Phi, psi and omega in degrees: 000138184286162175300324179296314178300315181298318182296316181290325176299317177299317176301318179298312180303316179300313182292324181283309182285341174299327173087006182260349189242148174273170173301323178296317177299320180291318174301320177294321178298320177302314180300323185288329185248358181299131176244162178303139180091349177286150178272086188302314183301310179299317183294315179297319180289336178292341178299307180296322178299312182293323176297317178300317176300315180297312182297324174294319183292328185294337178299333184259003179287151176295158178296330180240112181263172172298327177291318174302316179298319178296320178298321175297321177296314180300320180293317179297316179298320177300321179290347178257011175095018177242115178285133178237138183232135174271135169056047185279100182066197182249337184232177178297313182299318173306313183296318176296318178295316179302314183297315179292323176296321180291317181300325181296344179277358181247157173303141179308135177096350180299320179237140175253351180202178178210160180215147179198165161234151184250180184302324177290328175294320178296318177303314179302313182297317179299323178274010173084026183250026181080177178230128181262135175247132174259161181200162174195165173269149182296334176264007176053038177262122190304308178306321180287327178297319178297321178294321174301312180300318181295323178295316181294311179307310183298317183291319177300313182294321176302329180273357175101002177287141174259131188248156164242116177201133184274005176083005180259149183292345182260011177243142179284160178268132181248135169251091192291336182253033180283121180262107186286111176222091181247115186296150177301139177297140178299142181096351178277000000 
C-alpha cells in the first residue's frame, strides 16, 4: 500500500471514529485530498467498512464515555461564561478564529473566555494519545486567561479527568488518558 493510501486511510479513520461526520462527509473529504496514484476504489469502499466497525464497537461502549463527560464539562463551562467548541477547525489558529466568530454571534459580555480542541487534537485522541484543550480570554489578557484555565481545570477534575498542566497561562491543558469514543451521529 502506498504512503498516500495509508495517509488517506488514517484520515478516514479519524473522520469516522471522530464521530462528527456522515459517510457522505467522509467521501467528500476523500475527494478533497485524493492524489494521483491513490487506490480510490479501495479508499472509498473502506468508508462503509470503517463505519460498520465503529457501529459494532459502539455496542460495547459504556453508557457514559469520556466524550460524553467532556460534553458535560463544556455545557457546565458555557453556563459559567466560557464558550466551548468541539473539533474547532484543524489548527490552533483555526480554533481561535472559530471561537471568536462564534462569540461574535452573542451579546458582548456573554462569554469571558473560550475553550476548544481542533482537528489535529482530535486525530491524536482518536489514535489514543490523549486530548489537548486550548483556551483564552476574550480580551487576550494573561491574568484573565489564567482564570479561564483554572475554571476549565476545576470543571474537568470535578468530572474525574486526570490532567497534565503546568499551571501557566501559555500551556494547554492535556487529558492524557482520554479514551475517544464519540458515538456515530444518528442517521449515519
